[in-house]
GUTORLUM-129320 format. One line per field, with one value per residue (C-alpha): residue number from 1; residue in three letters; x, y, z. Coordinates in nm, 2 decimals. Layout:
% residues N
nr c(NUM_...) .
rest c(ALA_...) .
east c(X_...) .
north c(Y_...) .
up c(Z_...) .
% end
This chain:
% residues 326
nr c(1_2_3_4_5_6_7_8_9_10_11_12_13_14_15_16_17_18_19_20_21_22_23_24_25_26_27_28_29_30_31_32_33_34_35_36_37_38_39_40_41_42_43_44_45_46_47_48_49_50_51_52_53_54_55_56_57_58_59_60_61_62_63_64_65_66_67_68_69_70_71_72_73_74_75_76_77_78_79_80_81_82_83_84_85_86_87_88_89_90_91_92_93_94_95_96_97_98_99_100_101_102_103_104_105_106_107_108_109_110_111_112_113_114_115_116_117_118_119_120_121_122_123_124_125_126_127_128_129_130_131_132_133_134_135_136_137_138_139_140_141_142_143_144_145_146_147_148_149_150_151_152_153_154_155_156_157_158_159_160_161_162_163_164_165_166_167_168_169_170_171_172_173_174_175_176_177_178_179_180_181_182_183_184_185_186_187_188_189_190_191_192_193_194_195_196_197_198_199_200_201_202_203_204_205_206_207_208_209_210_211_212_213_214_215_216_217_218_219_220_221_222_223_224_225_226_227_228_229_230_231_232_233_234_235_236_237_238_239_240_241_242_243_244_245_246_247_248_249_250_251_252_253_254_255_256_257_258_259_260_261_262_263_264_265_266_267_268_269_270_271_272_273_274_275_276_277_278_279_280_281_282_283_284_285_286_287_288_289_290_291_292_293_294_295_296_297_298_299_300_301_302_303_304_305_306_307_308_309_310_311_312_313_314_315_316_317_318_319_320_321_322_323_324_325_326) .
rest c(MET_PRO_GLU_PRO_ALA_ARG_ARG_ALA_ALA_ARG_SER_GLY_ALA_GLY_VAL_SER_VAL_ALA_ARG_ALA_GLY_GLU_PHE_GLY_LEU_ILE_ALA_ARG_VAL_THR_ALA_ARG_LEU_ALA_SER_GLY_HIS_ALA_THR_LEU_LEU_GLY_PRO_GLY_ASP_ASP_ALA_ALA_VAL_VAL_HIS_ALA_PRO_ASP_GLY_ARG_VAL_VAL_ALA_SER_THR_ASP_VAL_LEU_VAL_GLU_GLY_ARG_HIS_PHE_ARG_ARG_ASP_TRP_ALA_SER_ALA_VAL_ASP_ILE_GLY_HIS_ARG_ALA_ALA_ALA_ALA_ASN_LEU_ALA_ASP_ILE_ALA_ALA_MET_GLY_ALA_VAL_PRO_THR_ALA_LEU_LEU_VAL_ALA_LEU_CYS_MET_PRO_PRO_GLU_LEU_GLU_ALA_GLN_TRP_THR_GLU_GLU_LEU_ALA_ASP_GLY_LEU_ALA_ALA_GLU_ALA_ALA_ARG_VAL_GLY_ALA_SER_VAL_VAL_GLY_GLY_ASP_MET_SER_ALA_SER_PRO_THR_LEU_THR_ILE_ALA_VAL_THR_ALA_LEU_GLY_ASP_LEU_GLY_GLY_ARG_ALA_PRO_VAL_VAL_ARG_SER_GLY_ALA_ARG_ALA_GLY_ASP_VAL_VAL_ALA_LEU_ALA_GLY_ARG_LEU_GLY_TYR_ALA_ALA_ALA_GLY_TYR_THR_VAL_LEU_SER_ARG_GLY_PHE_ARG_THR_PRO_LYS_VAL_LEU_VAL_GLU_ALA_TYR_ARG_ARG_PRO_GLU_VAL_PRO_TYR_GLY_ALA_GLY_PRO_GLN_ALA_ALA_ARG_HIS_GLY_ALA_THR_ALA_MET_ILE_ASP_VAL_SER_ASP_GLY_LEU_LEU_ALA_ASP_LEU_GLY_HIS_VAL_ALA_ALA_ALA_SER_ARG_VAL_GLY_ILE_ASP_LEU_LEU_GLY_ALA_ALA_PHE_GLU_VAL_PRO_ASP_GLN_MET_ARG_ASP_ALA_ALA_HIS_ALA_LEU_GLY_VAL_ASP_PRO_LEU_GLY_TRP_VAL_LEU_GLY_GLY_GLY_ASP_ASP_HIS_ALA_ILE_VAL_ALA_ALA_PHE_PRO_GLU_ASP_LEU_PRO_LEU_PRO_ALA_GLY_PHE_ARG_LEU_ILE_GLY_HIS_VAL_VAL_HIS_GLY_ALA_GLY_VAL_THR_VAL_ASP_GLY_ARG_THR_TYR_LYS_GLY_ALA_ALA_GLY_TRP_ASP_HIS_PHE_ARG) .
east c(-2.94_-3.01_-2.71_-2.61_-2.58_-2.37_-2.14_-2.08_-2.00_-1.77_-1.58_-1.55_-1.79_-1.92_-1.71_-1.41_-1.12_-1.16_-1.51_-1.31_-1.05_-0.69_-0.73_-1.01_-0.83_-0.54_-0.77_-0.94_-0.60_-0.44_-0.69_-0.63_-0.29_-0.12_0.19_0.50_0.77_1.02_0.77_0.80_0.58_0.36_0.14_0.02_0.33_0.53_0.78_0.76_1.01_1.16_1.39_1.72_1.92_2.17_2.26_2.22_1.89_1.89_1.65_1.46_1.25_1.01_0.75_0.44_0.24_-0.10_-0.09_0.30_0.31_-0.05_-0.40_-0.71_-0.92_-0.67_-0.63_-0.82_-0.70_-0.58_-0.38_-0.21_-0.13_0.05_0.23_0.36_0.49_0.64_0.85_1.02_1.02_1.20_1.46_1.54_1.55_1.79_2.04_2.02_1.83_1.49_1.20_1.07_0.85_0.74_0.66_0.39_0.33_0.00_-0.06_-0.41_-0.73_-0.97_-1.24_-1.07_-1.32_-1.18_-1.26_-1.01_-0.72_-0.86_-0.82_-0.50_-0.39_-0.53_-0.29_0.01_-0.06_-0.13_0.22_0.43_0.29_0.43_0.76_0.65_0.66_0.41_0.33_0.48_0.36_0.37_0.23_-0.06_-0.14_-0.36_-0.24_-0.38_-0.19_-0.25_0.10_0.23_0.55_0.71_1.00_1.12_1.34_1.52_1.75_2.09_2.09_2.45_2.54_2.73_2.47_2.49_2.58_2.62_2.96_3.07_3.07_3.36_3.47_3.45_3.10_2.77_2.45_2.14_1.76_1.49_1.17_0.97_1.03_0.81_0.46_0.41_0.52_0.29_0.00_0.07_0.09_-0.24_-0.40_-0.27_-0.44_-0.78_-0.82_-0.83_-0.72_-0.51_-0.57_-0.22_-0.06_-0.28_-0.27_0.10_0.08_-0.17_0.01_0.37_0.49_0.84_1.05_1.13_1.33_1.57_1.76_1.88_1.92_2.16_2.33_2.37_2.50_2.80_2.63_2.89_2.64_2.25_1.96_1.60_1.46_1.23_1.32_1.41_1.67_1.90_1.88_1.92_2.22_2.34_2.36_2.55_2.80_2.87_2.91_3.12_3.35_3.25_3.06_2.77_2.67_2.33_2.24_1.95_1.86_1.79_1.48_1.17_0.86_0.54_0.26_0.01_0.27_0.37_0.02_-0.03_0.21_0.13_-0.21_-0.08_0.21_0.48_0.81_0.75_1.11_1.12_0.87_1.11_1.45_1.32_1.01_1.01_0.77_0.80_1.10_1.26_1.60_1.92_2.26_2.62_2.77_3.14_3.13_3.28_2.93_2.63_2.35_2.07_1.75_1.51_1.79_1.87_2.17_2.12_2.44_2.82_3.02_3.31_3.56_3.43_3.14_2.78_2.52_2.47_2.29_2.47_2.76_2.57_2.40_2.03_1.85_1.52_1.47_1.67_1.40_1.21_1.34_1.11_1.18_1.08) .
north c(7.96_7.79_7.52_7.76_8.04_7.81_7.66_8.05_8.14_7.84_7.94_8.31_8.45_8.78_8.77_9.03_8.96_9.20_9.01_8.68_8.81_8.73_8.36_8.28_8.39_8.17_7.87_7.91_7.92_7.68_7.42_7.43_7.36_7.00_6.91_6.82_6.55_6.77_6.92_6.80_7.04_7.29_7.58_7.61_7.67_7.95_7.83_7.53_7.26_7.15_6.86_6.95_6.62_6.83_7.03_7.37_7.53_7.76_8.07_8.30_8.60_8.77_9.06_9.10_9.45_9.52_9.74_9.70_9.34_9.22_9.34_9.18_9.25_9.09_8.76_8.55_8.50_8.14_8.26_8.53_8.25_8.03_8.37_8.44_8.08_8.06_8.34_8.19_7.85_7.92_8.12_7.82_7.59_7.84_7.76_7.41_7.29_7.12_7.33_7.22_7.48_7.84_8.08_8.34_8.70_8.86_9.21_9.32_9.57_9.50_9.49_9.21_8.90_8.60_8.38_8.55_8.48_8.12_8.11_8.27_8.00_7.74_7.89_7.91_7.52_7.40_7.54_7.43_7.08_7.07_7.05_6.84_7.15_7.29_7.62_7.56_7.91_8.29_8.59_8.82_9.19_9.48_9.72_9.97_9.78_9.43_9.28_8.92_8.83_8.46_8.30_7.95_7.68_7.44_7.17_7.11_6.74_6.73_6.93_7.28_7.56_7.70_8.06_8.36_8.40_8.06_8.14_8.15_8.27_7.95_7.85_7.80_7.98_7.74_7.79_7.58_7.69_7.96_8.34_8.64_8.47_8.64_8.97_8.94_8.87_9.17_9.41_9.24_9.28_9.64_9.73_9.59_9.30_8.90_8.71_8.54_8.31_8.15_8.47_8.60_8.26_8.27_8.59_8.47_8.13_8.08_7.77_7.69_7.42_7.37_7.02_7.18_7.37_7.07_6.88_7.15_7.13_6.78_6.81_7.06_7.40_7.68_7.96_7.97_8.23_8.25_8.46_8.68_9.04_8.99_8.74_9.04_9.20_8.86_8.75_9.10_8.98_8.66_8.86_9.10_8.87_8.61_8.92_8.81_8.91_8.68_8.71_8.59_8.41_8.61_8.33_8.13_8.31_8.23_8.44_8.21_8.29_8.39_8.62_8.76_8.82_9.00_9.20_9.31_9.42_9.60_9.76_9.63_9.45_9.09_9.01_9.31_9.04_8.75_8.95_9.19_9.05_8.87_8.66_8.32_8.23_8.01_7.85_7.98_7.85_7.84_7.49_7.37_7.41_7.04_6.89_6.79_7.01_6.84_6.74_7.03_7.28_7.46_7.68_8.03_8.20_8.16_8.30_8.55_8.77_9.13_9.27_9.28_9.13_9.15_8.99_8.89_9.09_9.41_9.60_9.54_9.88_9.77_9.76_9.50_9.41_9.50_9.76_9.75_10.12_10.23) .
up c(0.80_0.45_0.36_0.03_0.29_0.53_0.28_0.16_0.51_0.56_0.25_0.32_0.03_0.12_0.43_0.47_0.61_0.92_0.97_0.95_1.22_1.20_1.36_1.21_0.86_0.96_1.04_0.67_0.50_0.66_0.64_0.25_0.27_0.24_0.36_0.10_0.15_0.32_0.59_0.92_1.12_0.91_1.02_1.36_1.59_1.62_1.35_1.09_1.06_0.72_0.66_0.50_0.43_0.25_0.54_0.36_0.31_-0.03_0.04_-0.17_-0.11_-0.36_-0.30_-0.52_-0.49_-0.63_-0.90_-0.95_-1.00_-1.05_-1.09_-0.96_-1.26_-1.49_-1.28_-1.02_-0.68_-0.78_-1.07_-0.84_-0.61_-0.88_-1.01_-0.66_-0.59_-0.94_-0.89_-0.59_-0.66_-1.01_-0.79_-0.61_-0.95_-1.09_-0.83_-0.92_-0.59_-0.55_-0.37_-0.06_0.11_0.09_0.37_0.29_0.45_0.34_0.38_0.29_0.32_0.62_0.35_0.14_0.10_0.29_0.00_-0.20_0.03_0.05_-0.36_-0.32_-0.07_-0.34_-0.63_-0.39_-0.28_-0.63_-0.79_-0.49_-0.53_-0.89_-0.73_-0.40_-0.19_0.04_0.21_0.56_0.72_0.72_0.86_0.79_0.86_0.75_0.53_0.25_-0.01_-0.09_-0.10_-0.10_0.02_-0.03_0.09_-0.09_0.07_-0.13_-0.13_-0.32_-0.30_-0.21_-0.54_-0.54_-0.60_-0.97_-0.91_-1.16_-1.13_-1.28_-1.68_-1.85_-2.21_-2.44_-2.25_-2.46_-2.34_-2.37_-2.25_-2.10_-2.11_-2.33_-2.38_-2.44_-2.36_-2.04_-2.17_-2.44_-2.23_-2.03_-2.30_-2.42_-2.07_-2.08_-2.38_-2.25_-2.44_-2.31_-2.62_-2.78_-2.45_-2.47_-2.43_-2.13_-1.98_-1.99_-1.80_-1.52_-1.46_-1.60_-1.74_-1.53_-1.62_-1.28_-1.33_-1.58_-1.30_-1.10_-1.42_-1.54_-1.20_-1.25_-1.62_-1.51_-1.57_-1.48_-1.42_-1.41_-1.35_-1.42_-1.68_-1.44_-1.56_-1.92_-2.10_-2.16_-1.82_-1.63_-1.87_-1.78_-1.42_-1.51_-1.78_-1.49_-1.19_-1.42_-1.59_-1.93_-2.21_-2.39_-2.75_-2.82_-3.16_-3.33_-3.54_-3.20_-3.10_-3.33_-3.27_-3.26_-3.48_-3.23_-3.08_-3.40_-3.49_-3.16_-3.20_-3.54_-3.43_-3.10_-3.32_-3.12_-3.19_-3.07_-3.05_-2.76_-2.59_-2.64_-2.56_-2.28_-2.12_-1.80_-1.59_-1.78_-1.54_-1.85_-1.70_-1.89_-1.82_-1.92_-2.01_-2.10_-2.50_-2.49_-2.33_-2.50_-2.37_-2.13_-2.29_-2.28_-2.33_-2.68_-2.79_-2.79_-2.75_-2.63_-2.35_-2.49_-2.35_-2.30_-2.11_-2.13_-2.37_-2.76_-3.01_-3.30_-3.19_-3.17_-2.87_-2.88_-2.95_-2.72_-2.34_-2.19_-1.92_-1.64_-1.34_-1.04_-0.98_-1.31) .
% end
């Protein structure tokens, strides 16, 4: 066999997952995974062993289904790996914890190329490495629908978790990260375009401010959540859990020029992307009003007596966010 063909066979190019076989595929994927600082025993046994110095483990699970959460013609396998990891790692950060490990279950059509799974693993591993975590195990199975289920683990470092139910009237609401970029990228792609690149890339690979979560926890945040489904929808969860109202400051949300230009070309309101768009995984938290905000956070509103989320005292007329069953 010529050397290029040997390299292709080793990489999984042109080889289906059915031909590679379950254990061959596992070997291909795990060979691409490095160990993080918390990994005591990685893939290869019945279960992994992860260091938990705090004595508690923060855990979160998310599922991505092809056609519902991602499309292979919109993003590469590496991109989808980044997205799948980011969605879970952000949940850990929003509890005030530091991510330590990922477990990944992959259900796929037998005809899928083995190389695609290898590149997915590359994306998962690269995103996890951003926070010092690693993929420590998982499972694989045949399925007519390509599905990626990721479980993330994290360490609180001795701190109390920051939950959704701790906001109190008088607190300020602050945001770290960006809003609307991924939602704008989704709209651009859904209309058949591939530019502006900054918006499309934001959809493919979110830029998550992972460090903002633990930083907010150290700074005395009373409640926190990551913006995965839309700012209004996710803050609605905080308001309901805390039994308060949240009033956002309309002037706090500036629409970047490229987003505004894209919205004009597509005939949509860019503020809808900012307030109701998800997948950027910004971190939003409530803080006591007498505390200065930690670096990287900006004021976007206040916690008030009442219920629900308003903008400048009024109910926003647009969509509040993403609903997985609509």
